[in-house]
N, CA, C and O of each residue as an XYZ file, in Angstrom:
248
protein
N      44.395     -1.905     -0.050
C      45.252     -3.051      0.112
C      46.207     -3.118     -1.080
O      45.777     -2.993     -2.226
N      47.469     -3.311     -0.818
C      48.443     -3.389     -1.907
C      48.293     -4.714     -2.654
O      47.690     -5.665     -2.159
N      48.860     -4.746     -3.859
C      48.798     -5.976     -4.664
C      49.442     -7.140     -3.933
O      48.946     -8.264     -3.997
N      50.547     -6.879     -3.236
C      51.236     -7.935     -2.499
C      50.356     -8.468     -1.379
O      50.281     -9.680     -1.172
N      49.690     -7.578     -0.657
C      48.801     -7.995      0.429
C      47.618     -8.793     -0.108
O      47.189     -9.765      0.514
N      47.097     -8.393     -1.247
C      45.967     -9.106     -1.860
C      46.401    -10.506     -2.264
O      45.691    -11.476     -1.999
N      47.566    -10.620     -2.907
C      48.058    -11.935     -3.317
C      48.342    -12.817     -2.098
O      48.088    -14.021     -2.138
N      48.859    -12.236     -1.028
C      49.116    -13.007      0.191
C      47.801    -13.500      0.787
O      47.717    -14.637      1.252
N      46.765    -12.643      0.774
C      45.444    -13.023      1.266
C      44.915    -14.226      0.497
O      44.472    -15.203      1.100
N      44.959    -14.160     -0.846
C      44.441    -15.256     -1.663
C      45.262    -16.518     -1.458
O      44.710    -17.618     -1.449
N      46.572    -16.377     -1.293
C      47.427    -17.533     -1.058
C      47.082    -18.204      0.273
O      46.995    -19.430      0.351
N      46.888    -17.402      1.311
C      46.525    -17.959      2.615
C      45.143    -18.605      2.568
O      44.924    -19.652      3.178
N      44.211    -17.984      1.846
C      42.867    -18.542      1.709
C      42.914    -19.874      0.960
O      42.205    -20.815      1.316
N      43.740    -19.949     -0.066
C      43.886    -21.208     -0.802
C      44.454    -22.296      0.108
O      44.029    -23.449      0.038
N      45.407    -21.937      0.955
C      45.960    -22.895      1.909
C      44.915    -23.409      2.880
O      44.871    -24.599      3.191
N      44.067    -22.492      3.361
C      42.979    -22.906      4.250
C      42.021    -23.849      3.541
O      41.576    -24.843      4.116
N      41.704    -23.535      2.288
C      40.825    -24.423      1.515
C      41.435    -25.806      1.368
O      40.738    -26.813      1.496
N      42.712    -25.859      1.103
C      43.377    -27.141      0.919
C      43.281    -27.983      2.193
O      43.025    -29.185      2.129
N      43.487    -27.346      3.347
C      43.470    -28.085      4.612
C      42.064    -28.494      5.032
O      41.889    -29.554      5.633
N      41.065    -27.682      4.730
C      39.733    -27.913      5.285
C      38.684    -28.366      4.278
O      37.547    -28.636      4.664
N      39.031    -28.456      3.008
C      38.023    -28.800      2.004
C      37.432    -30.184      2.232
O      36.224    -30.366      2.083
N      38.244    -31.145      2.584
C      37.734    -32.503      2.777
C      36.818    -32.605      3.987
O      35.910    -33.436      4.007
N      37.047    -31.759      5.007
C      36.188    -31.768      6.187
C      34.759    -31.362      5.837
O      33.814    -31.774      6.509
N      34.599    -30.559      4.793
C      33.282    -30.066      4.407
C      32.688    -30.838      3.236
O      31.688    -30.407      2.661
N      33.277    -31.954      2.879
C      32.724    -32.787      1.816
C      33.050    -32.323      0.413
O      32.471    -32.833     -0.546
N      33.954    -31.377      0.263
C      34.368    -30.923     -1.059
C      35.757    -31.455     -1.342
O      36.587    -31.578     -0.441
N      35.999    -31.766     -2.589
C      37.381    -32.065     -2.943
C      38.122    -30.744     -3.041
O      37.500    -29.686     -3.136
N      39.432    -30.796     -3.019
C      40.232    -29.579     -3.134
C      39.947    -28.875     -4.458
O      39.872    -27.647     -4.498
N      39.789    -29.634     -5.537
C      39.537    -29.035     -6.846
C      38.195    -28.300     -6.847
O      38.095    -27.202     -7.394
N      37.159    -28.896     -6.238
C      35.861    -28.230     -6.157
C      35.957    -26.944     -5.324
O      35.414    -25.908     -5.708
N      36.646    -27.021     -4.193
C      36.802    -25.853     -3.335
C      37.582    -24.760     -4.051
O      37.247    -23.581     -3.935
N      38.613    -25.139     -4.786
C      39.397    -24.165     -5.537
C      38.551    -23.524     -6.633
O      38.688    -22.330     -6.901
N      37.684    -24.299     -7.263
C      36.773    -23.751     -8.271
C      35.852    -22.702     -7.681
O      35.620    -21.662     -8.297
N      35.324    -22.966     -6.491
C      34.464    -21.991     -5.817
C      35.264    -20.731     -5.510
O      34.781    -19.620     -5.729
N      36.477    -20.897     -5.007
C      37.339    -19.754     -4.711
C      37.573    -18.915     -5.964
O      37.509    -17.687     -5.903
N      37.841    -19.554     -7.084
C      38.083    -18.837     -8.338
C      36.849    -18.070     -8.794
O      36.962    -16.943     -9.276
N      35.666    -18.676     -8.644
C      34.428    -17.981     -9.024
C      34.196    -16.762     -8.146
O      33.828    -15.697     -8.642
N      34.411    -16.914     -6.838
C      34.215    -15.793     -5.919
C      35.223    -14.695     -6.223
O      34.866    -13.518     -6.255
N      36.482    -15.071     -6.447
C      37.509    -14.072     -6.747
C      37.178    -13.313     -8.028
O      37.312    -12.090     -8.070
N      36.750    -14.016     -9.067
C      36.396    -13.375    -10.329
C      35.232    -12.409    -10.139
O      35.233    -11.309    -10.690
N      34.244    -12.825     -9.358
C      33.083    -11.970     -9.112
C      33.507    -10.722     -8.342
O      33.077     -9.619     -8.679
N      34.337    -10.875     -7.323
C      34.793     -9.728     -6.546
C      35.623     -8.777     -7.399
O      35.457     -7.561     -7.307
N      36.507     -9.312     -8.221
C      37.316     -8.468     -9.099
C      36.442     -7.755    -10.120
O      36.691     -6.593    -10.440
N      35.426     -8.429    -10.634
C      34.503     -7.820    -11.583
C      33.761     -6.663    -10.924
O      33.598     -5.603    -11.528
N      33.313     -6.863     -9.692
C      32.604     -5.819     -8.972
C      33.503     -4.621     -8.697
O      33.056     -3.477     -8.781
N      34.756     -4.872     -8.371
C      35.691     -3.781     -8.086
C      35.973     -2.986     -9.352
O      36.084     -1.761     -9.305
N      36.089     -3.669    -10.474
C      36.433     -3.012    -11.730
C      35.236     -2.356    -12.423
O      35.411     -1.497    -13.288
N      34.031     -2.758    -12.046
C      32.856     -2.199    -12.723
C      32.597     -0.769    -12.259
O      33.009     -0.370    -11.170
N      31.920     -0.021    -13.090
C      31.590      1.366    -12.757
C      30.259      1.479    -12.035
O      29.862      2.577    -11.644
N      29.564      0.368    -11.851
C      28.262      0.398    -11.203
C      28.399      0.768     -9.739
O      29.410      0.485     -9.097
N      27.341      1.420     -9.220
C      27.290      1.710     -7.791
C      26.850      0.492     -7.006
O      27.081      0.419     -5.799
N      26.220     -0.466     -7.669
C      25.704     -1.662     -7.012
C      26.758     -2.761     -7.083
O      26.744     -3.584     -7.998
N      27.666     -2.772     -6.120
C      28.748     -3.752     -6.105
C      28.502     -4.865     -5.102
O      29.434     -5.585     -4.743
N      27.282     -5.018     -4.647
C      26.981     -6.054     -3.666
C      26.991     -7.416     -4.334
O      26.511     -7.575     -5.456
N      27.539     -8.391     -3.637
C      27.524     -9.767     -4.121
C      26.256    -10.407     -3.597
O      26.074    -10.554     -2.388
N      25.384    -10.782     -4.508
C      24.130    -11.418     -4.138
C      24.369    -12.899     -3.885
O      25.264    -13.495     -4.484
N      23.579    -13.491     -3.007
C      23.710    -14.919     -2.734
C      23.525    -15.722     -4.017
O      24.204    -16.728     -4.222
N      22.620    -15.289     -4.872
C      22.371    -16.010     -6.118
C      23.586    -15.955     -7.039
O      23.778    -16.869     -7.842
N      24.417    -14.906     -6.949
C      25.628    -14.821     -7.762
C      26.624    -15.896     -7.367
O      27.346    -16.417     -8.217
N      26.669    -16.231     -6.091
C      27.638    -17.199     -5.595
C      27.139    -18.622     -5.811
O      27.925    -19.515     -6.128
N      25.846    -18.837     -5.642
C      25.305    -20.194     -5.727
C      24.993    -20.624     -7.147
O      24.748    -21.805     -7.390
N      24.996    -19.698     -8.084
C      24.649    -20.090     -9.458
C      25.847    -20.562    -10.225
O      25.727    -20.928    -11.394
């Protein structure tokens, strides 16, 4: 995926969060915080040299 496509994906995902965050009981700021944590974890996994790049449920919920 090109950098432009990745940025467009995150932008569209942020828009979805903005529209639907209140429906799920989260404020937009809380939903955006979760998005930032997930994005950081995914980028860390992509950049790491480890073969174990799976995102564990505990990584997201902690």
